[in-house]
N, C-alpha and C positions, 0 to 999 in steps of 0.2 A: 672038370674045369681045367682050362689051360693053366699050366704052372706059371707063376710070375718070375720074371728074370730078377737076379740079384742086382742091387744098386752097385754100380762100379765107382761112383763118386757121390759126394754129398749133394750135388746139384742135379743128378741124373733124373730124378722124378720130375723136377720142374722143367726139364728140357722137353718133356712130353707135352707141355703146353704150347699153344701157338705162340710164335715170337712176339706178337703184339700183346698178348696176355702176360707173357713173362716179363716184358718190358714194363708193363703197368705195375706188376708186383714189385719189381726192383725200385720203381719210383715211390711206391707206397712205403717200402722199407726205408728208403732214404728220408722220406717225410717223417716217419716215426722216429728215426735216429735223431733227427733235429730236435725232437722233443723228449728224448730219453725214454721212449716207450718200446718195450718188446712187442713185436707184431707177428702174427702167424696166419697162414692159410689153414683152415680147419674143416673138419667134418667130411661130408659126402664127396666133395671135390677131391680131397686127398685120396679117399678110397678109390674113386674112379680113375685117378691118375695111375694108381698101381694096376688097376684092371684094364687100363688102356681104353677106357670108355669116355665118350664125349660128355662134358658137363658144361652147360652154357653159363651158369651162375657161379659167382665166387663168394665164399664166406670167409670173413676176416675177423680175427679176434685180437684185441690189444689189451695188454696189462696196464690199465689206466682208464681214463675217461674216454670211452668209445664214442659217445655222442659228440663230444667236442672234436675228436679226431675226424668223425664223419663229416662234420660241418666244414672242417678244414679241407677235406678231400672234395667235398661238393663245390666249394668256392674255387679250388684250383682247376677242377675239370668241368666246371659249369654243369654240374649234374643236378637232376631232380632229387629232392631229399624228403623222406618221410621219417619222422622220429617217433619211437615208441619208448617213452621215458620209463614206463613201468618195468620194462624188460631190459633196459639199458642197451637198446639196439636201434639201428637206423638202417633204412634201405635207400640206396642210391641207384638212379638210372642214368648212366652216362649217355652223352650225345649219340654214341653209336648203338645204343640199345642195351648194352651190357648192364646186368643187374649185379649190384655189389652190396652185400649185407655186412655191416660193420657193427661189432658188439664189444662191450667190455667183457673180459673174462670174469665169470661169476659162478657162484654156487646157487643151487635152488633148494627150497624147502616147500613141503606141501602141508598146508593146514589140515587138509583131509584128502583122502584118495580121490582121484579124478578131478580135483580142483586145479585151477591154473596156479603155477608156482609163484612163490615170493622169491625175489632174487637179491643177492648181496655180492659185493666185490670179492674176488677170490683169485687164487693163483691159476696158472694154466692147467696144472694137474687136476685141481678141483673142478675147473671148467670142463675138462675132458671126462671126468668121472660122472658128471651129471647127465651125460648123453645116453642114448638108447642102447647101442651095441658097440662092442669093441672095434668093429670094422669102421665105425663112424667116430671113433675117439682117438684120432691121430691128428697131428698138426705138423706143419712144415714152417720153419722160421723164415722170416723175410728180411730181417735186419741185415745190413750189408756184411757184417763180420761173420754171420751165421747163416747166410742165405742158402736155403736148401736143406738145412739140418732137420732131420726127422725126430719128432717127439712122439713116442709110442709107449706110454707107461703101462698099458694094459694088454699088450700083445695083439693089437689089431692086425698088424701085418701077418703075424703067424696064423691068425684065424682066416685071413683072406686066402693065404696059400692053402689052407686046409679046407676051404669052402665051408666054413663054420660060422653060424650066427650065435653070438654069446652075449647075454646081458652082463652089466657091470656090477649089479648087486641084486639080492634076493627080492627086494620089494619093487623092483623096476616096473613090472607090469601092473602092480597095484597102485603105485604112485601115479602112473600115467597109462591108463588102459589103451590109449591110441597106439601104444607100442605093440600091442597084440596084432593089430592090422599091419603095422610096419614090418613086423617079423615075417608075416605071411607074404607080404609084398616083396621084400628083399629075397626071401627064399625062392620065390617064383622067378623074379627077375634074373638072379645070378645063378640059379640052379644050385643053391647052397642048401645045407641041412641045418636044423637047429641042434646046437650042442645039447647033450643029453640032459643036463640039469636045467638048461634054458627051456627045453621042451617040457619038462615037468612043471616048471614055474608057470609057463604059458597055459598049460592045461588047467592048472589050479586056478589061475586068474580068470580064465574063460568060464569056468564053472561057477564063479561068483556073479553078482549082479553089478559089478563095478562099471561096466560099459553103459549101463542104463543111466548112470549119473553124468555122462558126457552131455554137453549141450548139443543141440541140433546141428549148428554149424561145424563143430569139431567132429562129430560123427560123420556128417555129410562129407567133409573134406577127406577123411580117411577112406570112406567107402568109394568115393569117386576116384581118389588117387589109386586105390587098388584096382578099380575097373579100367583105369587108364593104361595099365601094363599091357605089353604086347599080346600076351595070351592069358586073359583074365579068367578063363574057364577053370584053370588049375587053382587059382586063388579062391574062386567061389566054392570049389570042391572042398578046400580047406575050411572055409567058413561053415559049410554044411557039416563036415566031420566034427568040428568043435562046437556045433550047435549054436553058432553065433547069429544066424539069421533071425533068431528070436528077438534080438534087440532092434530089428527093423519092424517086425510084427510077429506075434506068437503063431499066427496061422500061415505065415509065408512058407511055402514049400518049393523045393527045387527038384521037380520030377523029370520024367523022360521027355515030355513036350518042351519044357524050358531048356533042357540040355541040348535037344536037337536044334532048337531055335538059336541058341548061342553058337552052336557049331556051324550054322548057316550064315551067321552074321559076316564073317570075313569075306565071303563071296559076294554078298549083297553090298558090302562097303566098297569092294573093288569095282563093282558095276557102277556104283554112284560116283566114284572118283573119275571114272571114264566119261560119264555123262555130264557131270557138273564139277569140273576141276576147280572152279572158282567159288564153290559153295561148300566148304568143308562142314561136316556135321559134328555135333558134340558126341564124340565116340564114347566116353565114359557114361554119359547120360543114356545113350542108346543101349549100352549093355545093362544099365539099371532097368530100363524099360523092358528088355528081354527077360530079365530076372523076375520082374513083376507081372509078366504077360499072362500067367495063369492064375493070378490072384484076383479075388473079387474086387469090384469097384470100391467097396468099403476098405479093404486091405490097402489098395493103392492110395486112396485118400489119406489113410492113417500114416502110411510111409511118407507121403508128401509133407504132412504136418510134423512128423518126428524129425525129419531131416531139415525142416524149415527151408524147403526149396524156394528159389525165386519164382516169380510169377511165370517167367518164360520157361523155366525148368518144369514147373508144375503143369503147365499147359501141354508140354510134350509127354510127360509121364502119364497124364490122364488118357493118352492115346494108346497105352500099353495093351489094353484088352480089346474089347469088341469094336472100339472106334477105329481100329486098323483091321481087325478080323473080318468085319462085315464088308468093307470096301474090297478087301482082298478076295473074298468069295465072289463078288460081282465081277471083278476084273479077270477072274479065272474062266468065266463062262465062254464057251465057244460061240461062234457066230458074230454078227455085226453088233458093235456097241458104239453108239454115236459118240463122237468126241465131246459133245456137250454133256453127255451123261458122265463120262469119265471126269470131266472138269468139275461138275457139281459134287461128285464123290470126294474129290481130292483137294479142291481149293480151300485154303485156310488151314490145312494140316501142316504141322511143322515138318521140316525136311527129315528129321529123325524118324517121324512116323512113316514116311514114305519108304525109307530104307528098311524099317522093321516089317512093313507090309510085304515087301519083296522077300525078306528072309523067312517070313511065315509060310509063304508059298513054297519056297525052296526046301524048307524043313519038312514039308508034307510030301516031298519027293514027287511032285507033279511036273513031269518034264514038259509036255505040251502046254499045260496051263502056265508053267513058269515062263515059257517063251512068250505067251500071250501077254502076261503081266508085264514082262520087261518091255515088250513093244509098246504097250499102252502107256506105261509109266514113262518110257523114254520120250514119247511124243508130248506128253503132258509137261515134263520138266524142261524140255528143251524148246518147246514152242508154245503149246496151248496156254500154259499159265501166264504167259506174257502177252496174251491177246489184248488189243486195245480197240475201242470203237470211237468214232468221231462225234457221236451224239452225246450231249450231256444235259444236265438239269436245266441250264439256261435255254437250250434249244427246245426242250419240252414246254417250258413256259411260253416261248415265242409262238408255239403252235396252239396255245390256248389251254394247256393242261395245268390245273392248279397243283401246287406242291402237296405231296402226300405219299402214302404207300404205293400208289400206282406208278410213281416215278421209278422205284426200284424194280418193280415187276417188268416194266417196259425195258429198262436198261439191261436187266438180266436176260430177257428174251432176245435183245439185240446181240448180246455177247454169244448166246447159244446159236443164233442164226449165223453169225460170223464164223464160229467154230465149225459148224456143220456144212458150211458152204452155201447156205440159203441166200445170203447176201455177200457180195464181194467188193462193192464199191461204197464210197461215202454217200453217193446219191441213193443207192438202194437202201442203205441204212435209214436215211431220212424218210424215204417213201414208206418203209415199214413202220417207222416211229409214228408217222402221221396216221397210218392205217390203224395201228393199235390204239392211238389216242382217241381216234374217232369212234372206235367200237366200245361197247359197254364192257366193263370189267366182269 
């Protein structure tokens, strides 16, 4: 890891922010000064400032009524505001799109492991102590007289310099098992290692069934956040090593086929970005599909239910197995393959399924077949799936056809004819529609 430079002045770390963001923080400090409230920039954004990494969101903590302060900020900047009374927090979205989280400094207590915490007002030090790791337990003061002063009671900056991830207390992973996933994610993202005692505590917590007590949405958020990292394969390997895939499904395995598929995904994603720059795919969901690709349909459905995926996510994940494997095998075939056949194979599949299909072919190391698939997929995504015909249901009624299943059959055949070049003009479409309507089904 690159060594961090020493601060030469108390404001140096905030100078790493863009001038517009730094100006906003000074204004927030002045606003808090007017109400006698200590105010701080806290958490991951402070960590990333030291690491010279871009962080687009700002987390603010105030010693006092954070929600009242958030309403004041929202009024001043005409920001959208969402309030979460239970956790004494609020989220603002400024007109330029900046997200700003404002919270009261607070302590947390857990009625039982893996439960959501109860919160109570507390000092800044107590607020920092409730956080996951020392590297995320630093604050920079924003009040005018102390602007830029670092508060680091637990040695977070020292651990940053050492490339070390350290929990703040022994029950951290048991109180909140999502921290297990976060430890893996941060280690992968920053190239850090878990401090020895933290590593022991994580292994002990992973060996329990505490993760099983997490709700579907909380577990889903952590899994997809982990898969959103730049190189998720390393994080998945950590999940396997710690036997954590069992919390998705006891029969979920990560074997050679799945590893090769994950290794092929970056190339398939790069191809997709070139073909469809205006249609980004859900990358974390795509990696989840790859992870589930060798699981049985029953396993895939069980994971959908466990994570409580949305209907859109579930539709994509359902394509992880043979719903992409079978079309991929057809697209690999040499010789002529009519565009209409490709269209019928692929229409209706989510974009993530199309990328996964290409990755499956590339993972099988089929050079010529891969070129055929890319060519056929390329034509489909750039041209054929946008095909339109001029004939519609009203036209079929006008030529004497009663509404019914025959409508769809004729319209589908017209689309196929247009794709295959059998008809090229609107007049030819209408002639073919009349011919099919006159014939018996």
